[in-house]
C-alpha positions, -999 to +999 in steps of 0.1 A: +066-091+358+074-055+361+052-028+346+081-018+322+080-053+306+042-052+301+043-017+284+071-025+260+066-005+228+072-023+195+092-004+169+093-010+132+113+006+104+094+030+081+091+012+047+101+044+029+129+061+049+138+032+073+138+052+105+124+036+137+087+041+142+068+033+174+038+010+167+013+028+189-023+037+183-017+075+183+007+071+153-019+075+126+007+070+098+020+036+110+039+017+097+052+050+081+068+077+101+049+105+084+022+114+059+050+123+035+065+088+036+030+072+032+023+093+001+057+085-014+049+048-010+014+053-025+029+070-055+054+042-060+025+017-062+005+040-085+035+043-109+041+006-109+074+008-091+062-021-070+046-053-084+030-083-069+044-116-082+021-137-102+014-150-137+009-123-164-026-114-173-039-129-205-063-114-230-091-134-214-084-117-181-087-082-196-120-064-201-130-058-237-115-026-251-137-016-279-131+012-303-155+034-284-181+038-311-201+007-303-238+012-294-248-005-261-284-010-252-298-019-218-321-049-218 
């Protein structure tokens, strides 16, 4: 095998802007092309633009949401 074959660099598309990105250790933003694209993706997750499929949460899955005026004591 030639040295060129052993050193083939893998490229992936940036999930945000879809430009080709080299998957190498020195690319600290991988799989994104830049910090900007990474933050755009993070913001999309934070604003619920992306969702993970699954069954909806039920009231039993949710923490109690009291009125805020309950007294709690440590035992």
